[in-house]
RODO-2510 file (C-alpha; in nm, 4 decimals, decimal comma):
residues 361
     n   res          X          Y          Z
     1     m    -1,7860     0,6915    -1,8301
     2     r    -1,6747     0,8973    -2,1277
     3     i    -1,3391     0,9887    -2,2794
     4     k    -1,2594     1,3412    -2,1616
     5     q    -0,9120     1,3789    -2,3166
     6     t    -0,6471     1,1839    -2,5053
     7     i    -0,2724     1,2510    -2,5040
     8     g    -0,0331     1,0757    -2,7407
     9     n    -0,0836     0,8268    -3,0244
    10     k    -0,4586     0,7736    -3,0761
    11     e    -0,3937     0,5019    -3,3350
    12     l    -0,2877     0,2634    -3,0578
    13     w    -0,6519     0,2349    -2,9493
    14     q    -0,7344     0,0744    -3,2862
    15     r    -0,4994    -0,2191    -3,2244
    16     e    -0,5731    -0,5520    -3,0565
    17     k    -0,5824    -0,4563    -2,6884
    18     t    -0,4984    -0,6509    -2,3729
    19     l    -0,5975    -0,5047    -2,0358
    20     f    -0,3895    -0,5763    -1,7258
    21     l    -0,6019    -0,6035    -1,4103
    22     t    -0,4948    -0,6622    -1,0523
    23     s    -0,6350    -0,6095    -0,7064
    24     r    -0,4955    -0,3083    -0,5223
    25     m    -0,3131    -0,5084    -0,2545
    26     a    -0,1208    -0,7475    -0,4790
    27     p     0,1523    -0,9413    -0,2916
    28     i     0,5043    -0,9037    -0,4220
    29     g     0,5178    -1,2799    -0,4777
    30     c     0,3201    -1,2346    -0,8018
    31     y     0,5636    -0,9839    -0,9555
    32     g     0,7794    -1,2444    -1,1299
    33     k     0,4928    -1,3981    -1,3309
    34     v     0,3515    -1,0542    -1,4125
    35     f     0,6796    -0,9218    -1,5534
    36     q     0,7362    -1,2464    -1,7433
    37     w     0,4071    -1,1711    -1,9196
    38     v     0,5219    -0,8133    -1,9930
    39     e     0,8414    -0,9420    -2,1563
    40     g     0,6405    -1,1671    -2,3898
    41     i     0,3859    -0,9134    -2,5210
    42     d     0,3630    -0,8846    -2,8999
    43     k     0,4654    -0,5269    -2,9894
    44     r     0,2096    -0,5222    -3,2692
    45     e    -0,0626    -0,5182    -3,0046
    46     c    -0,1395    -0,2641    -2,7332
    47     a    -0,1288    -0,3178    -2,3576
    48     v    -0,3834    -0,1258    -2,1493
    49     c    -0,3208    -0,0494    -1,7833
    50     f    -0,4117     0,1768    -1,4941
    51     n    -0,1785     0,3447    -1,2453
    52     t    -0,3601     0,3381    -0,9107
    53     s    -0,1683     0,0723    -0,7156
    54     e     0,1957    -0,0220    -0,6619
    55     l     0,1830    -0,3195    -0,8980
    56     e     0,0011    -0,1224    -1,1697
    57     e     0,2630     0,1513    -1,1397
    58     e     0,5426    -0,1034    -1,1780
    59     v     0,3706    -0,2737    -1,4740
    60     l     0,3377     0,0631    -1,6485
    61     k     0,7095     0,1310    -1,5983
    62     a     0,8003    -0,2173    -1,7258
    63     l     0,5806    -0,1743    -2,0340
    64     l     0,7453     0,1576    -2,1160
    65     v     1,1019     0,0348    -2,0526
    66     c     1,0339    -0,2743    -2,2691
    67     r     0,8975    -0,0378    -2,5376
    68     i     0,5564    -0,2067    -2,5507
    69     p     0,2829     0,0080    -2,7146
    70     t     0,0683     0,1092    -2,4182
    71     t    -0,2541     0,2881    -2,3318
    72     l    -0,2581     0,4361    -1,9817
    73     v    -0,6115     0,4966    -1,8512
    74     v    -0,6625     0,7607    -1,5818
    75     t    -0,9711     0,9291    -1,4370
    76     g    -1,0248     1,2987    -1,3709
    77     r    -0,6944     1,4306    -1,5039
    78     f    -0,3409     1,3170    -1,5811
    79     h    -0,0939     1,3983    -1,2988
    80     d     0,2395     1,2254    -1,3699
    81     t     0,3718     1,4923    -1,6073
    82     y     0,7402     1,4641    -1,5080
    83     n     0,7891     1,0882    -1,5518
    84     v     1,0995     1,0284    -1,7658
    85     q     0,9699     0,7085    -1,9274
    86     i     0,6276     0,8598    -2,0038
    87     e     0,7848     1,1653    -2,1694
    88     q     1,0053     0,9465    -2,3870
    89     a     0,7215     0,7107    -2,4827
    90     l     0,5022     1,0056    -2,5865
    91     q     0,7819     1,1456    -2,8019
    92     e     0,8250     0,8065    -2,9726
    93     q     0,4485     0,7650    -3,0345
    94     r     0,4210     0,4396    -2,8355
    95     l     0,1955     0,5717    -2,5604
    96     l    -0,1651     0,6883    -2,5429
    97     i    -0,2952     0,8477    -2,2231
    98     m    -0,6733     0,8254    -2,2045
    99     v    -0,8446     1,0447    -1,9466
   100     l    -1,1932     0,9278    -1,8450
   101     q    -1,4669     1,1211    -1,6687
   102     p    -1,7848     0,9814    -1,5125
   103     e    -2,1156     1,0735    -1,6716
   104     k    -2,3889     1,2223    -1,4532
   105     s    -2,5957     0,9133    -1,5302
   106     d    -2,3269     0,6910    -1,3747
   107     g    -2,4633     0,7602    -1,0269
   108     k    -2,2543     0,7302    -0,7128
   109     g    -2,0704     0,4065    -0,7892
   110     y    -1,6994     0,3853    -0,7089
   111     i    -1,4942     0,5538    -0,9809
   112     a    -1,2549     0,2576    -1,0097
   113     r    -1,5426     0,0133    -1,0609
   114     l    -1,7018     0,2351    -1,3282
   115     r    -1,3656     0,2741    -1,5003
   116     n    -1,2965    -0,1010    -1,4926
   117     h    -1,6393    -0,1838    -1,6328
   118     y    -1,5995     0,0682    -1,9159
   119     i    -1,2504    -0,0452    -2,0226
   120     i    -1,3355    -0,4165    -1,9997
   121     g    -1,5979    -0,3510    -2,2660
   122     q    -1,3365    -0,1939    -2,4956
   123     v    -1,0611    -0,4596    -2,4959
   124     q    -1,0212    -0,7984    -2,6607
   125     h    -0,8229    -0,9728    -2,3856
   126     i    -0,7790    -0,9432    -2,0081
   127     v    -0,4697    -1,0545    -1,8182
   128     c    -0,4933    -1,0723    -1,4390
   129     g    -0,2174    -1,0435    -1,1824
   130     y    -0,3387    -1,1146    -0,8300
   131     i    -0,7181    -1,0992    -0,7960
   132     n    -0,8631    -1,0882    -0,4464
   133     p    -1,1535    -1,3389    -0,4427
   134     n    -1,3391    -1,1058    -0,2046
   135     g    -1,2794    -0,7920    -0,4120
   136     s    -1,4903    -0,6093    -0,6688
   137     i    -1,2723    -0,7128    -0,9662
   138     f    -1,3399    -1,0819    -0,9010
   139     g    -1,7144    -1,0296    -0,9402
   140     l    -1,6690    -0,7990    -1,2378
   141     l    -1,4826    -1,0707    -1,4317
   142     a    -1,7350    -1,3483    -1,3634
   143     g    -1,8450    -1,5082    -1,6896
   144     k    -1,6177    -1,2928    -1,9080
   145     p    -1,4320    -1,4664    -2,1946
   146     n    -1,0653    -1,4250    -2,2932
   147     i    -0,9298    -1,3958    -1,9377
   148     t    -0,5822    -1,5189    -1,8406
   149     h    -0,4787    -1,5537    -1,4756
   150     l    -0,1023    -1,5300    -1,4261
   151     v    -0,0715    -1,6483    -1,0645
   152     d    -0,2416    -1,8711    -0,8119
   153     r    -0,2162    -1,8986    -0,4340
   154     k     0,0297    -2,1898    -0,4336
   155     e     0,2724    -1,9924    -0,6478
   156     l     0,2441    -1,6960    -0,4132
   157     e     0,3284    -1,9116    -0,1125
   158     a     0,6383    -2,0415    -0,2924
   159     a     0,7453    -1,6948    -0,4129
   160     e     1,1126    -1,6146    -0,4422
   161     q     1,2922    -1,5022    -0,1273
   162     e     1,6544    -1,4401    -0,0385
   163     s     1,7112    -1,6932     0,2391
   164     k     1,9976    -1,4817     0,3714
   165     p     2,0061    -1,1358     0,2055
   166     f     2,3565    -1,0350     0,1006
   167     r     2,4875    -0,6934     0,1920
   168     w     2,4163    -0,4263    -0,0670
   169     t     2,7295    -0,2780    -0,2176
   170     v     2,7742     0,0933    -0,2818
   171     a     2,7781     0,0229    -0,6554
   172     e     2,4449    -0,1610    -0,6317
   173     d     2,2897     0,1205    -0,4313
   174     k     2,4097     0,3794    -0,6824
   175     r     2,2736     0,1788    -0,9735
   176     l     1,9404     0,1182    -0,7967
   177     l     1,8947     0,4877    -0,7154
   178     r     1,9873     0,5994    -1,0678
   179     m     1,7356     0,3611    -1,2228
   180     f     1,4739     0,4501    -0,9602
   181     y     1,4985     0,8228    -1,0347
   182     e     1,4885     0,7518    -1,4081
   183     d     1,1453     0,5885    -1,3463
   184     m     1,2656     0,2544    -1,4821
   185     g     1,0791     0,0464    -1,2246
   186     i     1,1459    -0,2590    -1,0145
   187     h     1,1586    -0,5039    -1,3084
   188     a     1,4394    -0,3210    -1,4872
   189     i     1,6315    -0,2974    -1,1578
   190     h     1,5755    -0,6711    -1,1018
   191     k     1,7250    -0,7516    -1,4425
   192     a     2,0218    -0,5184    -1,3895
   193     i     2,1103    -0,6193    -1,0331
   194     n     1,9748    -0,9766    -1,0213
   195     r     1,8138    -0,9485    -0,6775
   196     p     1,4672    -1,0804    -0,5836
   197     y     1,1811    -0,8332    -0,6332
   198     s     1,1032    -0,8357    -0,2613
   199     t     1,4638    -0,7459    -0,1739
   200     i     1,4717    -0,4629    -0,4281
   201     y     1,1351    -0,3329    -0,3076
   202     n     1,2544    -0,3188     0,0526
   203     r     1,5842    -0,1545    -0,0478
   204     i     1,4036     0,1164    -0,2453
   205     k     1,1829     0,1914     0,0542
   206     a     1,4845     0,2058     0,2859
   207     l     1,6807     0,4416     0,0604
   208     t     1,4021     0,6739    -0,0543
   209     m     1,1687     0,7096     0,2460
   210     n     1,2405     0,9949     0,4847
   211     d     1,2992     0,8886     0,8437
   212     e     0,9506     0,9785     0,9695
   213     v     0,7712     0,7934     0,6899
   214     l     0,9971     0,4910     0,7282
   215     k     0,9287     0,4707     1,1030
   216     g     0,5552     0,4997     1,0360
   217     r     0,5707     0,2147     0,7863
   218     e     0,7710     0,0010     1,0323
   219     f     0,5059     0,0575     1,2970
   220     e     0,2300    -0,0392     1,0511
   221     d     0,4212    -0,3601     0,9719
   222     y     0,4430    -0,4277     1,3452
   223     v     0,0668    -0,3780     1,3856
   224     l    -0,0101    -0,6295     1,1121
   225     e     0,2292    -0,8823     1,2649
   226     l     0,0681    -0,8267     1,6042
   227     l    -0,2800    -0,8902     1,4661
   228     d    -0,1589    -1,2052     1,2849
   229     i    -0,4201    -1,1645     1,0089
   230     a    -0,3259    -1,4872     0,8303
   231     h    -0,4268    -1,6951     1,1336
   232     n    -0,7287    -1,4955     1,2493
   233     d    -1,0622    -1,6096     1,1058
   234     r    -1,2501    -1,3154     1,2558
   235     l    -1,0269    -1,0350     1,1260
   236     t    -0,9646    -0,9441     0,7601
   237     l    -0,7445    -0,6680     0,6167
   238     k    -0,9334    -0,4850     0,3388
   239     e    -0,7238    -0,1707     0,2668
   240     w    -0,3768    -0,0392     0,3499
   241     r    -0,2843     0,3170     0,2590
   242     g     0,0412     0,5100     0,2939
   243     d     0,0806     0,8631     0,4285
   244     k     0,1802     1,1454     0,1944
   245     s     0,1287     1,5027     0,3109
   246     l     0,2692     1,8467     0,3831
   247     p     0,1784     2,0459     0,6945
   248     g    -0,1903     2,1253     0,6658
   249     i    -0,2163     1,9740     0,3166
   250     y    -0,3543     1,6229     0,2760
   251     p    -0,4085     1,4629    -0,0681
   252     e    -0,7391     1,2883    -0,1335
   253     s    -0,5736     0,9455    -0,1157
   254     n    -0,4490     1,0344     0,2331
   255     s    -0,7904     1,1347     0,3671
   256     a    -0,8421     0,7774     0,4872
   257     p    -0,6875     0,6039     0,7898
   258     d    -0,3954     0,3644     0,7427
   259     f    -0,5979     0,0416     0,7586
   260     v    -0,9491    -0,0786     0,6922
   261     f    -1,0354    -0,4138     0,8528
   262     e    -1,3434    -0,6296     0,8905
   263     y    -1,4168    -0,7933     1,2261
   264     d    -1,6758    -1,0705     1,1872
   265     g    -1,7771    -0,8999     0,8621
   266     k    -1,8159    -0,5539     1,0235
   267     p    -1,5844    -0,2854     0,8767
   268     f    -1,3723    -0,0500     1,0830
   269     a    -1,0679     0,1688     1,0189
   270     v    -0,7476     0,2217     1,2167
   271     e    -0,5040     0,5137     1,2115
   272     c    -0,1563     0,4244     1,3436
   273     k     0,1054     0,6523     1,4992
   274     w     0,4401     0,5829     1,6674
   275     r     0,6314     0,8413     1,8709
   276     n     0,9571     0,8342     2,0706
   277     h     0,7806     0,9856     2,3680
   278     l     0,4324     1,0909     2,4673
   279     p     0,3538     1,4357     2,3200
   280     k     0,2631     1,7174     2,5608
   281     d    -0,0423     1,8174     2,3568
   282     l    -0,1891     1,4776     2,2613
   283     g    -0,4642     1,5955     2,0294
   284     k    -0,2750     1,8688     1,8446
   285     e     0,0463     1,6723     1,7895
   286     l    -0,1030     1,3313     1,7098
   287     l    -0,4076     1,4281     1,5045
   288     p    -0,4346     1,7930     1,3957
   289     a    -0,7844     1,9319     1,3519
   290     e    -0,7605     1,9147     0,9702
   291     k    -0,6715     1,5458     0,9777
   292     m    -0,9343     1,4674     1,2395
   293     a    -1,2011     1,6336     1,0224
   294     l    -1,0963     1,4176     0,7251
   295     f    -1,1235     1,1007     0,9333
   296     q    -1,4656     1,2025     1,0654
   297     q    -1,5790     1,2625     0,7084
   298     f    -1,4385     0,9235     0,6091
   299     s    -1,6264     0,7592     0,8982
   300     t    -1,9541     0,9201     0,7920
   301     e    -1,9188     0,8470     0,4199
   302     r    -1,8009     0,4872     0,4645
   303     c    -2,0373     0,4128     0,7580
   304     m    -1,7663     0,2659     0,9780
   305     p    -1,5970     0,3603     1,3074
   306     v    -1,2382     0,4888     1,3078
   307     y    -0,9964     0,3867     1,5838
   308     f    -0,6517     0,5109     1,6817
   309     l    -0,3541     0,2867     1,7643
   310     l    -0,0634     0,4674     1,9306
   311     g     0,2838     0,3266     1,9940
   312     i     0,5144     0,5051     2,2369
   313     g     0,8860     0,4521     2,3056
   314     g     1,1154     0,1667     2,2123
   315     l     1,1375     0,1126     1,8372
   316     p     0,8639     0,1384     1,5698
   317     n     0,8757    -0,2382     1,5285
   318     e     0,8863    -0,2979     1,9055
   319     p     0,7219    -0,0117     2,0991
   320     d     0,7327     0,0051     2,4780
   321     c     0,3640     0,0984     2,5131
   322     l     0,0528     0,0559     2,3004
   323     y    -0,2797     0,2378     2,3246
   324     f    -0,5987     0,1657     2,1278
   325     t    -0,8996     0,3983     2,1426
   326     s    -1,1896     0,5334     1,9415
   327     l    -1,1507     0,8688     1,7682
   328     d    -1,4815     0,9590     1,9325
   329     n    -1,2895     0,9864     2,2609
   330     e    -1,1055     1,3066     2,3533
   331     f    -0,7280     1,2646     2,3760
   332     s    -0,6253     1,2859     2,7407
   333     s    -0,4103     1,1129     3,0036
   334     e    -0,7231     0,9476     3,1428
   335     m    -0,8100     0,8164     2,7951
   336     l    -0,4646     0,6608     2,7652
   337     l    -0,4968     0,4862     3,0999
   338     n    -0,8198     0,3249     2,9790
   339     s    -0,6802     0,2173     2,6432
   340     v    -0,3536     0,0393     2,7267
   341     i    -0,2781    -0,2702     2,5160
   342     t    -0,0539    -0,5362     2,6708
   343     s    -0,0703    -0,8171     2,4117
   344     k    -0,2232    -0,9386     2,0859
   345     e    -0,5059    -1,0998     2,2804
   346     c    -0,5671    -0,7733     2,4640
   347     l    -0,5894    -0,5804     2,1363
   348     l    -0,8297    -0,8312     1,9780
   349     e    -1,0419    -0,8271     2,2944
   350     k    -1,0495    -0,4471     2,2782
   351     i    -1,1635    -0,4534     1,9156
   352     g    -1,4357    -0,7044     1,9970
   353     s    -1,5554    -0,5011     2,2952
   354     f    -1,5872    -0,1869     2,0832
   355     f    -1,8143    -0,3697     1,8396
   356     f    -2,0160    -0,5291     2,1188
   357     y    -2,0716    -0,1866     2,2728
   358     r    -2,1664    -0,0254     1,9418
   359     h    -2,4222    -0,2926     1,8587
   360     t    -2,5690    -0,3222     2,2089
   361     f    -2,6432     0,0388     2,2955
***
């Protein structure tokens, strides 16, 4: 890795630096401890963070709102040029944006891993939010000094919840939306409205997602509940990505299916779709050729099969019919008849049979 570009106050990089690290899929139960750490940072130092996951994005916003001197590290190029808090922090000389680029000698390692390794060597302290013990960050930190872990599993299990959520008032909604569009982040909203982070997170999603995206997310939640990951020793959730696209235009982060799982240690991906009714043209309406090509490329590059889980009718969180099939199969009425899912056990049996078939023939 090398520094390709810097934007903002370069002198911040000469200060005592603390890097915030977290696994991509950090549970919302760790937010309280993380933001408590943000509030206590010495403003004579410099916090260093990335912006590639939901928690990292929220930590960056909290750092900027709390006026903590910050270095934001990005790779390739800087995209978030219209963020209100970033613009203000740059004007006030309390932000440095450091753009990194891989060297040719870096090989084909994951960009995030190369970036993490480079920045870890440049900072004096490391503060960790939630670290997945099976993830790459856990191994990267092994044996490193000056590491502080903010949360543990017991604290996550006892995380704050509203036992009976109170109705949101119009005034609260207005205040939440104003702060959301001013890029102030979930922590500032939490302090202003005094609601649990999980409640605020869900309210933001409900108010800002368009109807199609919201229904897709509800169906994904249903799929995870159906699979009951927490009580399934054979199945592990490794990645969960959201959909962001325009017709015919798919960002790089959306070139992967919704989920990546491991079944008995073998990886596979799943793309999820829910529809009110069965489309007339199954292939064209469910997976356009451009999207199918991206998934096939993903399958080849990641060396894992990609499957398709379709919900039809009912509600996104309670569909009338479920179908599970391989993307290698052509979409047809006959395919649907052979891929009906009637229960959780049926779905797990289907997943297991796919892997048995792949490794037998």
